[in-house]
PDB file of N, CA, C and O in Angstrom, chain B, residues numbered from 101:
ATOM      1  N   MET B 101       8.881  14.810   5.289  1.00  0.00           N
ATOM      2  CA  MET B 101       8.816  14.658   6.731  1.00  0.00           C
ATOM      3  C   MET B 101       8.439  15.986   7.402  1.00  0.00           C
ATOM      4  O   MET B 101       7.692  15.998   8.380  1.00  0.00           O
ATOM      5  N   LEU B 102       8.950  17.079   6.884  1.00  0.00           N
ATOM      6  CA  LEU B 102       8.636  18.372   7.497  1.00  0.00           C
ATOM      7  C   LEU B 102       7.166  18.732   7.325  1.00  0.00           C
ATOM      8  O   LEU B 102       6.600  19.439   8.158  1.00  0.00           O
ATOM      9  N   ASN B 103       6.544  18.252   6.252  1.00  0.00           N
ATOM     10  CA  ASN B 103       5.131  18.539   6.003  1.00  0.00           C
ATOM     11  C   ASN B 103       4.209  17.534   6.674  1.00  0.00           C
ATOM     12  O   ASN B 103       2.989  17.622   6.534  1.00  0.00           O
ATOM     13  N   ARG B 104       4.778  16.580   7.402  1.00  0.00           N
ATOM     14  CA  ARG B 104       4.002  15.546   8.095  1.00  0.00           C
ATOM     15  C   ARG B 104       3.193  14.713   7.107  1.00  0.00           C
ATOM     16  O   ARG B 104       2.038  14.380   7.374  1.00  0.00           O
ATOM     17  N   GLU B 105       3.791  14.377   5.972  1.00  0.00           N
ATOM     18  CA  GLU B 105       3.143  13.570   4.952  1.00  0.00           C
ATOM     19  C   GLU B 105       3.969  12.323   4.679  1.00  0.00           C
ATOM     20  O   GLU B 105       5.177  12.286   4.916  1.00  0.00           O
ATOM     21  N   CYS B 106       3.296  11.323   4.183  1.00  0.00           N
ATOM     22  CA  CYS B 106       3.979  10.099   3.755  1.00  0.00           C
ATOM     23  C   CYS B 106       4.271  10.187   2.264  1.00  0.00           C
ATOM     24  O   CYS B 106       3.493  10.753   1.497  1.00  0.00           O
ATOM     25  N   HIS B 107       5.380   9.631   1.876  1.00  0.00           N
ATOM     26  CA  HIS B 107       5.737   9.560   0.459  1.00  0.00           C
ATOM     27  C   HIS B 107       6.272   8.165   0.189  1.00  0.00           C
ATOM     28  O   HIS B 107       6.920   7.555   1.039  1.00  0.00           O
ATOM     29  N   ILE B 108       5.988   7.668  -1.018  1.00  0.00           N
ATOM     30  CA  ILE B 108       6.466   6.343  -1.390  1.00  0.00           C
ATOM     31  C   ILE B 108       6.948   6.387  -2.830  1.00  0.00           C
ATOM     32  O   ILE B 108       6.342   7.047  -3.674  1.00  0.00           O
ATOM     33  N   ALA B 109       8.031   5.691  -3.109  1.00  0.00           N
ATOM     34  CA  ALA B 109       8.576   5.568  -4.459  1.00  0.00           C
ATOM     35  C   ALA B 109       8.649   4.086  -4.793  1.00  0.00           C
ATOM     36  O   ALA B 109       9.410   3.337  -4.180  1.00  0.00           O
ATOM     37  N   LEU B 110       7.855   3.674  -5.765  1.00  0.00           N
ATOM     38  CA  LEU B 110       7.805   2.276  -6.197  1.00  0.00           C
ATOM     39  C   LEU B 110       8.462   2.146  -7.559  1.00  0.00           C
ATOM     40  O   LEU B 110       8.413   3.079  -8.361  1.00  0.00           O
ATOM     41  N   PRO B 111       9.080   0.996  -7.834  1.00  0.00           N
ATOM     42  CA  PRO B 111       9.608   0.793  -9.181  1.00  0.00           C
ATOM     43  C   PRO B 111       8.451   0.643 -10.173  1.00  0.00           C
ATOM     44  O   PRO B 111       7.515  -0.118  -9.926  1.00  0.00           O
ATOM     45  N   CYS B 112       8.515   1.362 -11.288  1.00  0.00           N
ATOM     46  CA  CYS B 112       7.475   1.260 -12.301  1.00  0.00           C
ATOM     47  C   CYS B 112       7.668  -0.034 -13.102  1.00  0.00           C
ATOM     48  O   CYS B 112       8.645  -0.757 -12.909  1.00  0.00           O
ATOM     49  N   LYS B 113       6.726  -0.309 -13.997  1.00  0.00           N
ATOM     50  CA  LYS B 113       6.816  -1.538 -14.799  1.00  0.00           C
ATOM     51  C   LYS B 113       8.085  -1.556 -15.643  1.00  0.00           C
ATOM     52  O   LYS B 113       8.658  -2.622 -15.872  1.00  0.00           O
ATOM     53  N   GLY B 114       8.532  -0.388 -16.109  1.00  0.00           N
ATOM     54  CA  GLY B 114       9.776  -0.325 -16.872  1.00  0.00           C
ATOM     55  C   GLY B 114      10.969  -0.722 -16.022  1.00  0.00           C
ATOM     56  O   GLY B 114      11.836  -1.470 -16.476  1.00  0.00           O
ATOM     57  N   ASP B 115      11.022  -0.225 -14.787  1.00  0.00           N
ATOM     58  CA  ASP B 115      12.098  -0.604 -13.866  1.00  0.00           C
ATOM     59  C   ASP B 115      12.054  -2.096 -13.565  1.00  0.00           C
ATOM     60  O   ASP B 115      13.092  -2.753 -13.505  1.00  0.00           O
ATOM     61  N   GLN B 116      10.853  -2.626 -13.378  1.00  0.00           N
ATOM     62  CA  GLN B 116      10.720  -4.055 -13.079  1.00  0.00           C
ATOM     63  C   GLN B 116      11.059  -4.909 -14.286  1.00  0.00           C
ATOM     64  O   GLN B 116      11.687  -5.960 -14.155  1.00  0.00           O
ATOM     65  N   THR B 117      10.643  -4.456 -15.468  1.00  0.00           N
ATOM     66  CA  THR B 117      10.830  -5.258 -16.674  1.00  0.00           C
ATOM     67  C   THR B 117      12.271  -5.244 -17.167  1.00  0.00           C
ATOM     68  O   THR B 117      12.855  -6.297 -17.423  1.00  0.00           O
ATOM     69  N   PHE B 118      12.840  -4.057 -17.300  1.00  0.00           N
ATOM     70  CA  PHE B 118      14.143  -3.950 -17.944  1.00  0.00           C
ATOM     71  C   PHE B 118      15.311  -3.845 -16.961  1.00  0.00           C
ATOM     72  O   PHE B 118      16.420  -4.269 -17.286  1.00  0.00           O
ATOM     73  N   ALA B 119      15.091  -3.299 -15.790  1.00  0.00           N
ATOM     74  CA  ALA B 119      16.170  -3.167 -14.810  1.00  0.00           C
ATOM     75  C   ALA B 119      16.069  -4.226 -13.722  1.00  0.00           C
ATOM     76  O   ALA B 119      16.906  -4.281 -12.821  1.00  0.00           O
ATOM     77  N   PHE B 120      15.025  -5.079 -13.809  1.00  0.00           N
ATOM     78  CA  PHE B 120      14.803  -6.155 -12.843  1.00  0.00           C
ATOM     79  C   PHE B 120      14.723  -5.640 -11.412  1.00  0.00           C
ATOM     80  O   PHE B 120      15.225  -6.271 -10.482  1.00  0.00           O
ATOM     81  N   ALA B 121      14.078  -4.469 -11.249  1.00  0.00           N
ATOM     82  CA  ALA B 121      13.846  -3.951  -9.898  1.00  0.00           C
ATOM     83  C   ALA B 121      12.949  -4.931  -9.148  1.00  0.00           C
ATOM     84  O   ALA B 121      11.998  -5.472  -9.713  1.00  0.00           O
ATOM     85  N   GLN B 122      13.250  -5.150  -7.903  1.00  0.00           N
ATOM     86  CA  GLN B 122      12.509  -6.117  -7.091  1.00  0.00           C
ATOM     87  C   GLN B 122      11.506  -5.408  -6.188  1.00  0.00           C
ATOM     88  O   GLN B 122      11.531  -4.185  -6.047  1.00  0.00           O
ATOM     89  N   ASP B 123      10.624  -6.198  -5.579  1.00  0.00           N
ATOM     90  CA  ASP B 123       9.612  -5.655  -4.684  1.00  0.00           C
ATOM     91  C   ASP B 123      10.218  -4.931  -3.483  1.00  0.00           C
ATOM     92  O   ASP B 123       9.597  -4.023  -2.932  1.00  0.00           O
ATOM     93  N   ASN B 124      11.410  -5.321  -3.079  1.00  0.00           N
ATOM     94  CA  ASN B 124      12.003  -4.709  -1.890  1.00  0.00           C
ATOM     95  C   ASN B 124      12.750  -3.410  -2.202  1.00  0.00           C
ATOM     96  O   ASN B 124      13.377  -2.836  -1.312  1.00  0.00           O
ATOM     97  N   GLU B 125      12.696  -2.945  -3.435  1.00  0.00           N
ATOM     98  CA  GLU B 125      13.352  -1.696  -3.807  1.00  0.00           C
ATOM     99  C   GLU B 125      12.342  -0.566  -3.736  1.00  0.00           C
ATOM    100  O   GLU B 125      12.023   0.063  -4.745  1.00  0.00           O
ATOM    101  N   ILE B 126      11.847  -0.316  -2.540  1.00  0.00           N
ATOM    102  CA  ILE B 126      10.840   0.691  -2.286  1.00  0.00           C
ATOM    103  C   ILE B 126      11.414   1.701  -1.294  1.00  0.00           C
ATOM    104  O   ILE B 126      12.050   1.331  -0.307  1.00  0.00           O
ATOM    105  N   ILE B 127      11.181   2.964  -1.574  1.00  0.00           N
ATOM    106  CA  ILE B 127      11.611   4.024  -0.663  1.00  0.00           C
ATOM    107  C   ILE B 127      10.356   4.712  -0.155  1.00  0.00           C
ATOM    108  O   ILE B 127       9.500   5.107  -0.947  1.00  0.00           O
ATOM    109  N   PHE B 128      10.238   4.860   1.151  1.00  0.00           N
ATOM    110  CA  PHE B 128       9.086   5.565   1.690  1.00  0.00           C
ATOM    111  C   PHE B 128       9.454   6.283   2.977  1.00  0.00           C
ATOM    112  O   PHE B 128      10.401   5.926   3.677  1.00  0.00           O
ATOM    113  N   THR B 129       8.664   7.309   3.257  1.00  0.00           N
ATOM    114  CA  THR B 129       8.792   8.024   4.520  1.00  0.00           C
ATOM    115  C   THR B 129       7.488   7.839   5.281  1.00  0.00           C
ATOM    116  O   THR B 129       6.418   7.716   4.684  1.00  0.00           O
ATOM    117  N   LEU B 130       7.590   7.820   6.579  1.00  0.00           N
ATOM    118  CA  LEU B 130       6.429   7.561   7.424  1.00  0.00           C
ATOM    119  C   LEU B 130       6.577   8.379   8.707  1.00  0.00           C
ATOM    120  O   LEU B 130       7.628   8.367   9.349  1.00  0.00           O
ATOM    121  N   ILE B 131       5.515   9.084   9.065  1.00  0.00           N
ATOM    122  CA  ILE B 131       5.573   9.830  10.324  1.00  0.00           C
ATOM    123  C   ILE B 131       5.229   8.869  11.462  1.00  0.00           C
ATOM    124  O   ILE B 131       4.432   7.952  11.266  1.00  0.00           O
ATOM    125  N   PRO B 132       5.805   9.060  12.630  1.00  0.00           N
ATOM    126  CA  PRO B 132       5.632   8.107  13.734  1.00  0.00           C
ATOM    127  C   PRO B 132       4.174   7.840  14.115  1.00  0.00           C
ATOM    128  O   PRO B 132       3.844   6.728  14.530  1.00  0.00           O
ATOM    129  N   GLU B 133       3.298   8.838  13.982  1.00  0.00           N
ATOM    130  CA  GLU B 133       1.898   8.649  14.352  1.00  0.00           C
ATOM    131  C   GLU B 133       1.193   7.619  13.472  1.00  0.00           C
ATOM    132  O   GLU B 133       0.165   7.073  13.871  1.00  0.00           O
ATOM    133  N   MET B 134       1.722   7.351  12.302  1.00  0.00           N
ATOM    134  CA  MET B 134       1.090   6.414  11.371  1.00  0.00           C
ATOM    135  C   MET B 134       1.668   5.007  11.456  1.00  0.00           C
ATOM    136  O   MET B 134       1.233   4.122  10.719  1.00  0.00           O
ATOM    137  N   LEU B 135       2.618   4.785  12.319  1.00  0.00           N
ATOM    138  CA  LEU B 135       3.313   3.513  12.370  1.00  0.00           C
ATOM    139  C   LEU B 135       2.376   2.343  12.672  1.00  0.00           C
ATOM    140  O   LEU B 135       2.476   1.304  12.021  1.00  0.00           O
ATOM    141  N   LEU B 136       1.479   2.483  13.629  1.00  0.00           N
ATOM    142  CA  LEU B 136       0.574   1.381  13.970  1.00  0.00           C
ATOM    143  C   LEU B 136      -0.353   1.032  12.798  1.00  0.00           C
ATOM    144  O   LEU B 136      -0.586  -0.146  12.530  1.00  0.00           O
ATOM    145  N   ASP B 137      -0.884   2.048  12.097  1.00  0.00           N
ATOM    146  CA  ASP B 137      -1.718   1.781  10.927  1.00  0.00           C
ATOM    147  C   ASP B 137      -0.913   1.115   9.820  1.00  0.00           C
ATOM    148  O   ASP B 137      -1.419   0.235   9.124  1.00  0.00           O
ATOM    149  N   PHE B 138       0.324   1.526   9.659  1.00  0.00           N
ATOM    150  CA  PHE B 138       1.194   0.925   8.645  1.00  0.00           C
ATOM    151  C   PHE B 138       1.426  -0.553   8.939  1.00  0.00           C
ATOM    152  O   PHE B 138       1.326  -1.387   8.039  1.00  0.00           O
ATOM    153  N   ILE B 139       1.729  -0.876  10.169  1.00  0.00           N
ATOM    154  CA  ILE B 139       1.961  -2.272  10.554  1.00  0.00           C
ATOM    155  C   ILE B 139       0.693  -3.096  10.346  1.00  0.00           C
ATOM    156  O   ILE B 139       0.764  -4.226   9.864  1.00  0.00           O
ATOM    157  N   GLN B 140      -0.450  -2.549  10.697  1.00  0.00           N
ATOM    158  CA  GLN B 140      -1.718  -3.251  10.494  1.00  0.00           C
ATOM    159  C   GLN B 140      -1.954  -3.506   8.998  1.00  0.00           C
ATOM    160  O   GLN B 140      -2.418  -4.584   8.627  1.00  0.00           O
ATOM    161  N   GLY B 141      -1.646  -2.543   8.151  1.00  0.00           N
ATOM    162  CA  GLY B 141      -1.800  -2.712   6.708  1.00  0.00           C
ATOM    163  C   GLY B 141      -0.867  -3.770   6.142  1.00  0.00           C
ATOM    164  O   GLY B 141      -1.270  -4.550   5.280  1.00  0.00           O
ATOM    165  N   ILE B 142       0.369  -3.807   6.613  1.00  0.00           N
ATOM    166  CA  ILE B 142       1.328  -4.821   6.158  1.00  0.00           C
ATOM    167  C   ILE B 142       0.866  -6.219   6.581  1.00  0.00           C
ATOM    168  O   ILE B 142       0.976  -7.166   5.803  1.00  0.00           O
ATOM    169  N   ARG B 143       0.365  -6.351   7.775  1.00  0.00           N
ATOM    170  CA  ARG B 143      -0.140  -7.655   8.238  1.00  0.00           C
ATOM    171  C   ARG B 143      -1.327  -8.104   7.390  1.00  0.00           C
ATOM    172  O   ARG B 143      -1.445  -9.286   7.065  1.00  0.00           O
ATOM    173  N   TYR B 144      -2.199  -7.178   7.033  1.00  0.00           N
ATOM    174  CA  TYR B 144      -3.346  -7.502   6.178  1.00  0.00           C
ATOM    175  C   TYR B 144      -2.866  -8.006   4.816  1.00  0.00           C
ATOM    176  O   TYR B 144      -3.373  -9.009   4.313  1.00  0.00           O
ATOM    177  N   GLU B 145      -1.892  -7.316   4.219  1.00  0.00           N
ATOM    178  CA  GLU B 145      -1.356  -7.740   2.925  1.00  0.00           C
ATOM    179  C   GLU B 145      -0.713  -9.118   3.014  1.00  0.00           C
ATOM    180  O   GLU B 145      -0.881  -9.931   2.105  1.00  0.00           O
ATOM    181  N   GLN B 146       0.010  -9.395   4.075  1.00  0.00           N
ATOM    182  CA  GLN B 146       0.623 -10.708   4.238  1.00  0.00           C
ATOM    183  C   GLN B 146      -0.424 -11.795   4.397  1.00  0.00           C
ATOM    184  O   GLN B 146      -0.259 -12.900   3.879  1.00  0.00           O
ATOM    185  N   GLU B 147      -1.498 -11.489   5.109  1.00  0.00           N
ATOM    186  CA  GLU B 147      -2.556 -12.469   5.341  1.00  0.00           C
ATOM    187  C   GLU B 147      -3.202 -12.901   4.023  1.00  0.00           C
ATOM    188  O   GLU B 147      -3.536 -14.074   3.853  1.00  0.00           O
ATOM    189  N   TYR B 148      -3.377 -11.972   3.099  1.00  0.00           N
ATOM    190  CA  TYR B 148      -4.009 -12.272   1.817  1.00  0.00           C
ATOM    191  C   TYR B 148      -3.005 -12.468   0.684  1.00  0.00           C
ATOM    192  O   TYR B 148      -3.387 -12.566  -0.482  1.00  0.00           O
ATOM    193  N   GLU B 149      -1.709 -12.524   1.036  1.00  0.00           N
ATOM    194  CA  GLU B 149      -0.616 -12.779   0.090  1.00  0.00           C
ATOM    195  C   GLU B 149      -0.610 -11.784  -1.059  1.00  0.00           C
ATOM    196  O   GLU B 149      -0.444 -12.158  -2.220  1.00  0.00           O
ATOM    197  N   TRP B 150      -0.793 -10.507  -0.722  1.00  0.00           N
ATOM    198  CA  TRP B 150      -0.723  -9.462  -1.729  1.00  0.00           C
ATOM    199  C   TRP B 150       0.711  -8.988  -1.854  1.00  0.00           C
ATOM    200  O   TRP B 150       1.507  -9.131  -0.926  1.00  0.00           O
ATOM    201  N   GLY B 151       1.034  -8.424  -3.003  1.00  0.00           N
ATOM    202  CA  GLY B 151       2.347  -7.855  -3.221  1.00  0.00           C
ATOM    203  C   GLY B 151       2.378  -7.145  -4.553  1.00  0.00           C
ATOM    204  O   GLY B 151       1.369  -7.096  -5.257  1.00  0.00           O
ATOM    205  N   LEU B 152       3.491  -6.611  -4.899  1.00  0.00           N
ATOM    206  CA  LEU B 152       3.625  -5.943  -6.178  1.00  0.00           C
ATOM    207  C   LEU B 152       3.823  -6.975  -7.285  1.00  0.00           C
ATOM    208  O   LEU B 152       4.493  -7.985  -7.067  1.00  0.00           O
ATOM    209  N   PRO B 153       3.257  -6.742  -8.463  1.00  0.00           N
ATOM    210  CA  PRO B 153       3.491  -7.693  -9.568  1.00  0.00           C
ATOM    211  C   PRO B 153       4.924  -7.583 -10.065  1.00  0.00           C
ATOM    212  O   PRO B 153       5.524  -6.509 -10.025  1.00  0.00           O
ATOM    213  N   PHE B 154       5.455  -8.678 -10.525  1.00  0.00           N
ATOM    214  CA  PHE B 154       6.804  -8.682 -11.086  1.00  0.00           C
ATOM    215  C   PHE B 154       6.747  -9.267 -12.479  1.00  0.00           C
ATOM    216  O   PHE B 154       6.384 -10.430 -12.656  1.00  0.00           O
ATOM    217  N   PHE B 155       7.102  -8.470 -13.464  1.00  0.00           N
ATOM    218  CA  PHE B 155       7.127  -8.920 -14.846  1.00  0.00           C
ATOM    219  C   PHE B 155       8.546  -8.725 -15.374  1.00  0.00           C
ATOM    220  O   PHE B 155       9.157  -7.682 -15.142  1.00  0.00           O
ATOM    221  N   ALA B 156       9.057  -9.700 -16.065  1.00  0.00           N
ATOM    222  CA  ALA B 156      10.400  -9.595 -16.630  1.00  0.00           C
ATOM    223  C   ALA B 156      10.372 -10.031 -18.081  1.00  0.00           C
ATOM    224  O   ALA B 156       9.690 -10.992 -18.437  1.00  0.00           O
ATOM    225  N   LYS B 157      11.105  -9.331 -18.906  1.00  0.00           N
ATOM    226  CA  LYS B 157      11.249  -9.702 -20.309  1.00  0.00           C
ATOM    227  C   LYS B 157      12.737  -9.875 -20.575  1.00  0.00           C
ATOM    228  O   LYS B 157      13.534  -8.976 -20.309  1.00  0.00           O
ATOM    229  N   LEU B 158      13.091 -10.998 -21.084  1.00  0.00           N
ATOM    230  CA  LEU B 158      14.476 -11.242 -21.459  1.00  0.00           C
ATOM    231  C   LEU B 158      14.561 -11.199 -22.979  1.00  0.00           C
ATOM    232  O   LEU B 158      13.837 -11.913 -23.672  1.00  0.00           O
ATOM    233  N   LYS B 159      15.442 -10.366 -23.481  1.00  0.00           N
ATOM    234  CA  LYS B 159      15.625 -10.248 -24.927  1.00  0.00           C
ATOM    235  C   LYS B 159      17.052 -10.662 -25.248  1.00  0.00           C
ATOM    236  O   LYS B 159      18.001 -10.302 -24.551  1.00  0.00           O
ATOM    237  N   GLU B 160      17.173 -11.423 -26.318  1.00  0.00           N
ATOM    238  CA  GLU B 160      18.525 -11.808 -26.708  1.00  0.00           C
ATOM    239  C   GLU B 160      19.241 -10.595 -27.280  1.00  0.00           C
ATOM    240  O   GLU B 160      18.621  -9.698 -27.852  1.00  0.00           O
ATOM    241  N   GLU B 161      20.527 -10.587 -27.117  1.00  0.00           N
ATOM    242  CA  GLU B 161      21.321  -9.474 -27.604  1.00  0.00           C
ATOM    243  C   GLU B 161      21.377  -9.516 -29.125  1.00  0.00           C
ATOM    244  O   GLU B 161      21.487 -10.591 -29.714  1.00  0.00           O
ATOM    245  N   TYR B 162      21.303  -8.363 -29.758  1.00  0.00           N
ATOM    246  CA  TYR B 162      21.361  -8.311 -31.209  1.00  0.00           C
ATOM    247  C   TYR B 162      22.436  -7.323 -31.611  1.00  0.00           C
ATOM    248  O   TYR B 162      22.796  -6.424 -30.851  1.00  0.00           O
ATOM    249  N   PHE B 163      22.949  -7.510 -32.838  1.00  0.00           N
ATOM    250  CA  PHE B 163      24.029  -6.670 -33.338  1.00  0.00           C
ATOM    251  C   PHE B 163      23.466  -5.415 -33.980  1.00  0.00           C
ATOM    252  O   PHE B 163      22.474  -5.477 -34.706  1.00  0.00           O
ATOM    253  N   LEU B 164      24.086  -4.292 -33.718  1.00  0.00           N
ATOM    254  CA  LEU B 164      23.681  -3.020 -34.305  1.00  0.00           C
ATOM    255  C   LEU B 164      24.466  -2.801 -35.594  1.00  0.00           C
ATOM    256  O   LEU B 164      25.576  -3.311 -35.750  1.00  0.00           O
ATOM    257  N   LYS B 165      23.880  -2.038 -36.513  1.00  0.00           N
ATOM    258  CA  LYS B 165      24.573  -1.688 -37.745  1.00  0.00           C
ATOM    259  C   LYS B 165      25.757  -0.780 -37.417  1.00  0.00           C
ATOM    260  O   LYS B 165      25.713  -0.054 -36.424  1.00  0.00           O
ATOM    261  N   PRO B 166      26.811  -0.806 -38.228  1.00  0.00           N
ATOM    262  CA  PRO B 166      28.009  -0.003 -37.929  1.00  0.00           C
ATOM    263  C   PRO B 166      27.726   1.477 -37.759  1.00  0.00           C
ATOM    264  O   PRO B 166      28.359   2.118 -36.920  1.00  0.00           O
ATOM    265  N   LYS B 167      26.798   2.049 -38.523  1.00  0.00           N
ATOM    266  CA  LYS B 167      26.545   3.476 -38.432  1.00  0.00           C
ATOM    267  C   LYS B 167      25.270   3.682 -37.686  1.00  0.00           C
ATOM    268  O   LYS B 167      24.850   4.822 -37.485  1.00  0.00           O
TER     269      LYS B 167
END
């Protein structure tokens, strides 16, 4: 924020696959001057039904060797 830059943190495929991170688990910073462009971009994505991909793998639990 002090540098007047935007930053975004998205869950990677590992977070989505193994930790079941969802699309709404996003952290971002936005300077006020960019708010109108941000809203316009979100509306565009909604219009074309874009979003982050979600992949999940479920593995059955397995027993580990004693040592």
